[in-house]
C-alpha positions as CSV (number, residue, x, y, z in Angstrom):
1,M,-209.5,19.2,-98.1
2,T,-206.0,20.5,-98.3
3,P,-205.3,23.5,-96.9
4,R,-204.2,26.1,-99.8
5,V,-203.5,29.1,-97.1
6,R,-201.3,29.3,-94.3
7,I,-202.4,31.9,-91.8
8,V,-200.0,32.4,-89.2
9,G,-201.7,33.9,-85.7
10,A,-205.1,33.9,-84.8
11,G,-205.8,37.0,-83.2
12,L,-208.1,39.7,-85.1
13,A,-206.2,40.0,-88.0
14,G,-205.8,36.1,-88.3
15,S,-209.2,34.6,-87.3
16,E,-210.6,37.5,-89.8
17,A,-208.4,36.2,-92.5
18,A,-209.3,32.8,-92.2
19,W,-212.8,33.2,-92.0
20,H,-213.0,34.9,-95.6
21,C,-210.4,32.5,-97.4
22,A,-213.1,30.0,-96.2
23,R,-216.2,32.0,-97.1
24,R,-214.7,31.2,-100.7
25,G,-214.4,27.9,-100.4
26,V,-210.4,28.4,-99.8
27,A,-209.2,25.5,-97.2
28,V,-207.0,27.0,-94.7
29,E,-204.2,26.1,-91.8
30,L,-204.6,28.6,-88.7
31,W,-201.3,28.3,-86.5
32,E,-201.3,30.0,-83.0
33,M,-198.6,29.4,-81.0
34,R,-200.9,30.1,-77.6
35,P,-200.9,28.1,-75.0
36,V,-197.8,26.0,-76.1
37,R,-196.0,29.5,-76.0
38,S,-197.7,32.3,-74.7
39,T,-196.8,36.3,-74.6
40,P,-196.2,39.2,-72.0
41,A,-199.6,40.6,-72.8
42,H,-202.0,37.7,-73.3
43,Q,-204.0,36.0,-70.5
44,T,-205.6,32.8,-71.9
45,S,-205.0,31.1,-75.3
46,D,-208.7,32.0,-77.1
47,F,-208.4,33.6,-80.4
48,A,-209.0,37.4,-81.1
49,E,-207.9,37.7,-77.2
50,L,-208.1,41.7,-76.7
51,V,-205.1,42.7,-74.5
52,C,-204.8,46.8,-74.3
53,S,-208.4,47.6,-74.1
54,N,-212.0,46.5,-74.9
55,S,-213.3,49.3,-77.0
56,L,-213.3,49.2,-80.6
57,K,-214.1,52.8,-80.7
58,S,-216.8,55.5,-81.6
59,E,-219.9,54.3,-83.5
60,S,-220.9,57.7,-83.7
61,E,-221.9,58.2,-87.7
62,N,-219.5,59.9,-89.8
63,T,-216.5,59.6,-87.9
64,A,-213.4,57.7,-89.3
65,P,-213.7,54.9,-86.9
66,W,-217.5,54.7,-87.9
67,L,-216.5,54.7,-90.9
68,L,-214.0,51.5,-91.2
69,K,-216.8,49.6,-89.3
70,E,-219.4,50.3,-91.7
71,E,-217.4,48.9,-94.3
72,L,-216.8,45.8,-92.4
73,R,-219.7,45.4,-91.8
74,R,-221.0,45.8,-95.1
75,A,-217.8,43.1,-96.1
76,G,-219.6,40.6,-94.0
77,S,-216.8,40.6,-91.2
78,L,-217.3,38.1,-88.6
79,L,-215.1,39.8,-85.6
80,I,-217.3,43.0,-86.1
81,E,-221.0,40.8,-86.1
82,I,-219.3,39.0,-82.8
83,A,-218.0,42.6,-80.9
84,S,-221.8,43.6,-81.6
85,E,-223.2,40.8,-80.1
86,C,-220.4,41.6,-76.8
87,A,-221.4,45.0,-76.4
88,V,-221.2,46.6,-72.9
89,P,-222.7,50.1,-72.8
90,A,-219.6,52.5,-73.4
91,G,-221.7,56.2,-74.9
92,H,-221.2,56.7,-78.4
93,A,-217.8,53.9,-78.4
94,L,-218.2,49.9,-79.1
95,A,-216.6,48.2,-76.3
96,V,-217.0,44.5,-75.9
97,D,-216.9,41.7,-73.1
98,R,-213.4,40.8,-73.5
99,T,-214.0,37.5,-72.5
100,T,-217.1,36.6,-74.2
101,F,-216.0,38.1,-77.5
102,A,-212.8,36.1,-77.5
103,A,-214.8,32.9,-76.7
104,K,-217.1,33.5,-79.8
105,V,-214.6,34.1,-82.2
106,T,-212.5,30.5,-81.1
107,A,-216.2,29.1,-81.0
108,A,-217.2,30.6,-84.9
109,I,-213.5,30.1,-86.5
110,S,-213.1,25.7,-84.9
111,Q,-216.2,25.1,-86.0
112,E,-215.6,26.1,-89.5
113,P,-215.0,23.0,-91.4
114,L,-212.6,24.7,-93.9
115,I,-209.9,25.8,-91.0
116,T,-208.1,24.0,-89.5
117,V,-206.4,24.8,-86.5
118,R,-202.8,23.9,-85.5
119,R,-201.6,24.8,-81.6
120,E,-197.9,25.0,-82.3
121,E,-195.2,27.7,-83.4
122,L,-194.4,28.0,-86.7
123,T,-190.9,29.9,-87.2
124,Q,-190.5,29.3,-91.2
125,V,-192.4,31.0,-93.8
126,D,-192.2,28.8,-96.9
127,E,-192.5,31.2,-99.6
128,S,-193.8,28.8,-102.0
129,I,-197.1,28.7,-99.8
130,I,-199.5,31.5,-99.8
131,T,-199.1,32.5,-96.4
132,I,-200.3,35.6,-94.1
133,V,-198.3,36.3,-91.5
134,A,-200.7,38.1,-88.5
135,T,-198.9,37.3,-85.6
136,G,-199.4,40.6,-84.1
137,P,-196.7,43.2,-82.1
138,L,-195.8,40.2,-79.8
139,T,-194.4,37.8,-82.5
140,S,-192.1,35.2,-81.1
141,D,-188.2,36.0,-81.7
142,A,-187.8,32.8,-83.9
143,L,-190.8,33.9,-86.2
144,S,-189.0,37.9,-86.1
145,Q,-185.6,36.5,-87.2
146,E,-187.4,34.7,-90.3
147,I,-189.2,37.5,-91.3
148,A,-186.1,39.6,-91.4
149,R,-185.0,36.8,-93.6
150,L,-187.8,37.4,-95.9
151,S,-187.7,41.5,-95.7
152,G,-183.7,41.7,-96.1
153,S,-184.3,45.0,-94.1
154,G,-184.5,44.2,-90.7
155,H,-187.4,45.3,-88.0
156,L,-188.4,48.7,-86.8
157,Y,-189.3,48.3,-82.8
158,F,-191.6,50.2,-80.9
159,Y,-193.1,49.5,-77.0
160,D,-196.8,49.6,-76.5
161,S,-198.7,49.7,-73.0
162,I,-201.9,48.3,-71.7
163,S,-203.9,49.8,-68.9
164,P,-204.8,49.0,-65.4
165,I,-208.3,47.4,-64.7
166,V,-210.0,47.9,-61.0
167,E,-213.2,45.7,-59.5
168,S,-216.3,48.2,-59.8
169,D,-217.2,47.5,-56.1
170,S,-214.4,49.0,-55.4
171,I,-215.0,51.9,-56.3
172,D,-216.4,54.9,-53.8
173,M,-219.2,55.9,-55.7
174,S,-219.9,58.8,-53.5
175,R,-216.9,60.7,-55.0
176,V,-217.2,60.0,-58.9
177,Y,-219.9,60.7,-61.3
178,M,-221.4,59.0,-64.7
179,A,-221.0,61.2,-68.0
180,A,-220.1,60.9,-71.4
181,R,-217.7,63.7,-73.0
182,Y,-220.3,66.3,-74.3
183,D,-222.9,64.3,-73.3
184,K,-222.7,62.5,-76.5
185,G,-224.5,58.7,-76.1
186,T,-225.3,57.5,-72.6
187,A,-223.7,58.6,-69.7
188,D,-221.5,54.8,-69.1
189,Y,-218.2,56.2,-68.3
190,I,-216.9,56.5,-64.4
191,N,-215.7,60.5,-64.0
192,C,-213.1,60.4,-61.4
193,P,-212.8,64.5,-60.9
194,M,-210.2,66.0,-59.1
195,S,-209.4,69.5,-58.0
196,K,-206.1,71.4,-58.5
197,E,-204.9,70.2,-55.3
198,E,-205.8,66.9,-55.6
199,Y,-204.0,66.8,-59.4
200,D,-200.5,68.2,-57.9
201,T,-200.5,66.1,-55.4
202,F,-201.1,63.0,-58.7
203,Y,-198.5,64.9,-60.2
204,D,-196.6,64.7,-58.1
205,A,-196.4,61.3,-56.8
206,L,-196.7,60.2,-60.7
207,L,-193.1,61.6,-61.5
208,A,-191.3,60.4,-57.9
209,A,-193.0,56.7,-59.3
210,Q,-190.6,54.0,-59.4
211,S,-190.2,52.5,-62.7
212,V,-190.4,48.8,-63.6
213,E,-186.2,48.3,-64.7
214,E,-186.0,47.6,-68.6
215,K,-182.7,46.5,-70.3
216,D,-181.9,49.2,-72.9
217,W,-184.5,51.4,-71.2
218,E,-183.1,54.5,-72.8
219,K,-183.8,53.1,-76.3
220,L,-187.3,52.1,-75.3
221,N,-189.2,53.7,-78.9
222,Y,-192.9,54.5,-77.6
223,F,-195.4,54.9,-80.1
224,E,-196.5,58.6,-79.8
225,S,-200.4,57.9,-79.3
226,C,-200.5,55.0,-76.6
227,L,-197.8,56.9,-74.3
228,P,-197.6,55.3,-70.8
229,I,-198.5,58.8,-68.7
230,E,-195.5,59.1,-66.6
231,E,-194.2,59.7,-70.0
232,I,-196.8,62.5,-70.7
233,A,-196.1,64.2,-67.4
234,R,-192.4,64.1,-68.3
235,R,-193.3,66.7,-70.9
236,G,-194.9,69.2,-68.2
237,R,-197.4,69.7,-65.3
238,D,-200.6,70.0,-67.5
239,T,-199.8,67.7,-70.2
240,L,-201.9,65.0,-68.5
241,R,-204.8,67.5,-68.6
242,F,-204.5,68.1,-72.0
243,G,-204.4,64.6,-72.6
244,P,-206.2,61.4,-70.9
245,M,-207.2,64.0,-67.8
246,K,-208.8,66.3,-70.2
247,P,-211.8,67.3,-68.0
248,V,-213.5,68.9,-71.5
249,G,-217.2,68.3,-71.5
250,L,-217.4,66.4,-69.0
251,K,-219.2,68.6,-66.6
252,D,-219.6,67.3,-63.0
253,P,-223.5,67.7,-62.0
254,R,-222.5,68.5,-58.2
255,T,-221.1,71.9,-59.3
256,G,-222.0,72.2,-63.0
257,R,-218.7,73.1,-63.8
258,P,-215.9,70.6,-65.5
259,P,-213.2,69.7,-62.6
260,H,-209.8,70.8,-62.9
261,A,-208.8,67.0,-64.2
262,V,-210.7,64.3,-64.4
263,V,-209.9,60.5,-64.4
264,Q,-212.2,58.3,-67.0
265,L,-212.8,54.4,-66.2
266,R,-214.9,52.6,-68.7
267,Q,-216.9,49.2,-67.8
268,E,-214.8,46.0,-69.2
269,N,-217.5,43.6,-69.5
270,L,-221.0,42.6,-69.3
271,R,-221.0,42.1,-65.8
272,A,-220.1,45.7,-65.4
273,D,-217.8,44.3,-62.2
274,S,-214.9,45.4,-63.6
275,Y,-213.3,49.0,-64.8
276,N,-210.8,50.3,-66.9
277,L,-208.6,53.5,-66.4
278,V,-208.8,55.2,-69.9
279,G,-205.4,56.2,-71.1
280,F,-203.7,55.2,-68.5
281,Q,-201.2,52.9,-69.7
282,N,-198.1,53.3,-67.6
283,H,-194.8,51.3,-66.8
284,L,-194.6,51.7,-62.7
285,K,-193.9,48.8,-60.5
286,F,-197.1,47.5,-59.4
287,G,-196.7,48.5,-55.7
288,E,-196.3,52.2,-57.0
289,Q,-199.2,51.9,-59.5
290,A,-201.3,50.9,-56.2
291,R,-199.9,53.8,-54.5
292,V,-200.4,56.5,-56.7
293,L,-203.5,55.7,-58.1
294,R,-205.2,55.0,-55.1
295,L,-204.4,59.1,-55.5
296,I,-207.4,59.5,-57.5
297,P,-210.5,60.2,-56.2
298,G,-213.0,57.3,-56.3
299,L,-209.7,54.8,-56.5
300,E,-208.8,55.0,-52.7
301,N,-209.6,51.5,-51.9
302,A,-209.7,50.4,-55.3
303,R,-208.7,46.8,-56.0
304,F,-206.6,46.1,-58.8
305,L,-207.5,43.3,-61.3
306,R,-205.0,44.2,-63.6
307,Y,-201.8,46.6,-63.5
308,G,-200.7,48.6,-66.6
309,Q,-197.7,46.5,-68.3
310,I,-195.4,47.1,-71.3
311,H,-194.3,44.9,-73.7
312,R,-192.7,45.1,-77.1
313,N,-194.2,45.6,-80.4
314,T,-192.9,44.7,-83.2
315,Y,-193.8,46.0,-87.2
316,I,-192.2,45.6,-90.2
317,N,-191.4,48.5,-92.3
318,A,-194.5,48.1,-94.5
319,P,-193.7,50.9,-97.2
320,M,-190.3,49.3,-98.3
321,L,-192.1,45.2,-98.6
322,L,-195.8,45.5,-99.2
323,N,-198.1,46.5,-102.3
324,E,-202.2,47.3,-101.8
325,T,-203.1,43.6,-101.7
326,L,-200.7,43.9,-98.7
327,Q,-198.5,41.2,-100.4
328,M,-194.9,41.4,-100.3
329,K,-193.1,42.6,-103.0
330,P,-190.2,40.4,-103.1
331,H,-192.4,37.3,-102.2
332,P,-195.8,37.6,-103.3
333,N,-197.2,34.8,-101.9
334,V,-196.4,36.0,-98.4
335,L,-199.0,38.4,-97.0
336,F,-199.0,40.4,-93.8
337,A,-202.2,41.3,-91.7
338,G,-202.6,43.3,-88.2
339,Q,-200.7,45.5,-86.1
340,I,-197.6,43.9,-87.7
341,C,-198.4,45.1,-91.2
342,G,-198.2,48.9,-89.2
343,V,-201.4,49.5,-88.4
344,E,-202.4,50.4,-85.3
345,G,-206.0,49.4,-83.1
346,Y,-208.3,46.5,-83.0
347,V,-210.3,47.5,-85.8
348,E,-207.5,48.5,-88.5
349,S,-206.6,44.9,-87.2
350,I,-209.6,43.6,-88.7
351,A,-209.9,45.1,-91.6
352,T,-206.5,43.9,-92.8
353,G,-207.2,40.7,-91.5
354,L,-210.4,40.5,-93.8
355,M,-208.5,42.4,-97.0
356,A,-205.6,39.9,-96.4
357,G,-207.9,36.6,-96.9
358,I,-209.8,37.9,-99.4
359,H,-206.8,38.5,-101.7
360,A,-204.5,35.2,-100.5
361,A,-208.2,33.2,-101.4
362,A,-207.9,35.0,-105.0
363,L,-204.6,33.9,-105.1
364,A,-204.9,30.7,-104.1
365,Q,-207.6,30.2,-106.9
366,N,-205.2,31.8,-109.4
367,S,-207.3,35.4,-109.7
368,T,-205.5,38.3,-109.6
369,P,-205.9,40.2,-106.1
370,A,-208.0,43.6,-106.8
371,P,-206.7,46.5,-104.4
372,P,-209.4,48.4,-102.4
373,L,-209.9,51.6,-103.9
374,R,-208.2,54.8,-102.3
375,A,-211.0,57.3,-101.4
376,S,-212.3,54.0,-99.0
377,A,-211.5,53.8,-95.4
378,F,-209.6,49.9,-96.4
379,G,-207.7,51.8,-99.6
380,S,-206.7,54.9,-97.3
381,L,-205.8,52.5,-94.5
382,T,-203.3,50.1,-97.2
383,N,-202.1,53.6,-99.0
384,Y,-200.4,54.9,-95.7
385,I,-199.0,51.4,-95.1
386,T,-197.5,51.1,-98.3
387,H,-196.8,54.7,-99.6
388,A,-195.7,56.4,-96.3
389,D,-192.5,57.7,-95.6
390,S,-190.4,54.3,-95.3
391,K,-187.9,56.5,-93.1
392,R,-189.9,57.7,-90.8
393,F,-192.7,55.3,-90.9
394,Q,-195.2,54.7,-87.9
395,P,-198.3,52.9,-87.4
396,A,-201.8,54.6,-88.0
397,N,-205.3,54.7,-86.8
398,I,-207.8,55.2,-89.3
399,T,-207.9,59.4,-89.5
400,F,-209.7,61.8,-91.9
401,D,-206.2,62.9,-92.5
402,L,-205.3,59.2,-93.9
403,L,-208.5,59.8,-96.5
404,P,-207.7,61.8,-99.7
405,P,-209.5,65.7,-99.2
406,L,-212.5,66.5,-101.4
407,E,-211.9,68.0,-104.4
408,T,-214.3,71.0,-103.6
409,K,-213.1,73.1,-100.4
410,V,-215.8,72.5,-97.3
411,R,-214.9,74.2,-94.2
412,D,-217.6,72.7,-92.3
413,R,-215.9,70.0,-90.4
414,Q,-219.2,67.9,-89.7
415,L,-220.6,68.5,-93.6
416,R,-216.3,67.7,-94.6
417,H,-216.3,64.5,-92.9
418,K,-220.2,63.5,-93.9
419,Q,-219.2,64.4,-97.6
420,Q,-215.4,62.1,-97.5
421,C,-217.5,59.1,-95.6
422,E,-220.4,59.3,-98.8
423,R,-217.6,59.1,-101.3
424,A,-215.5,56.3,-99.1
425,L,-218.6,54.4,-99.0
426,K,-219.2,54.6,-102.6
427,D,-215.7,53.6,-103.5
428,F,-215.8,50.7,-101.5
429,E,-219.1,49.2,-103.5
430,I,-217.6,49.5,-106.0
431,W,-214.4,47.3,-105.2
432,W,-216.7,45.2,-103.1
433,Q,-218.4,44.5,-106.5
434,Q,-214.8,43.4,-108.3
435,V,-213.9,41.2,-105.2
436,D,-217.7,39.4,-105.9
437,Q,-216.6,39.0,-109.5
438,I,-213.5,37.7,-108.7
439,K,-215.2,35.6,-106.2
440,E,-217.7,34.4,-108.7
441,A,-215.5,33.9,-111.5
442,A,-213.3,31.1,-109.2
443,L,-216.7,29.2,-107.7
444,P,-216.7,25.7,-109.8
445,H,-219.9,26.2,-112.1
446,P,-222.0,23.1,-113.5
447,H,-221.5,22.0,-117.3
């Protein structure tokens, strides 16, 4: 079949989008520049490679991340299904074996007859072809210039960081303990406890450590919820203890008390031979990272499989450029999905990919795409990126702040969140019926 939708980028969003176009009988041309051209963060040429963490966040019922995943499950998300198959222990979170996850996604997409994969860089967007731009936070310079041409308003940039990974058998298990915060879920996290003296020593060494030299260093614009640890530390001696090193809810079984500070390690893969330092993204020179991070109790002899790094993250000013079906206002055949459209997070990228795929398929079949209803998690996410203040726009994760408030005030937080989730899922089901009707109308029927 002649491809009717072009998708640029086979990351989380692009892979999910391609799958849902194909599920609706629409042939797809999926462009992926790796391995012809790689990026500073990717290590393989597999689709949907996770680069920053292996966590798809909370699976606790009636939390915002759970709600978004629940809507994805009900919509038949390929990537969430594969994530469940590749899950590794992570307390109440859904974390995956990254290598297995990417390999399975690559296999599923590559074997789909309606998807043609092109391993080359696309640098020009033809506005007459239905196109989903899902090139992610590391969009190539050439395509970035093309998107700037299409948008007429240039780009916004911020800088994002990835956390270090250590080999599990290099962790001194006699100095750490297993626990999940507040004993939620199973005790799957390794916790490295610090006394006040150990914390102070670590803090001072961190502040004194040398950062990687960066052009235009003073212009770096970090995403606030993914700050490098040294940036957090510069804001005050105790900021790390209220951030990634927060000991609250992590009682040390040997003392019966929470430590002064704690570093959490999360399992990276099914073999449990590597662990990620949770929230420890940084921009230090590799040698400096090894020296400073080995001051953490239990990591004195740590072997690092990957050091923290920093890379450019690119996204468009979505409130100015997109409507609620993720189509460009000036070019309705061009849709955006994933982090480049202004969402932050793996699950959020998958969700926008799924929606863009459904909307593109509708356009390809001469139907009118239906935006998700406002109260759903899907609708709240697209409402934010298309209606936020364009002058102060920053990427966002799914949170209850994005969902509309209840009509009646509910003081109990857990009950309020439960009711917001129930209302969201009700609205999701109504929207999904609309999507099914569009799909049915587009399918050929025998006379």
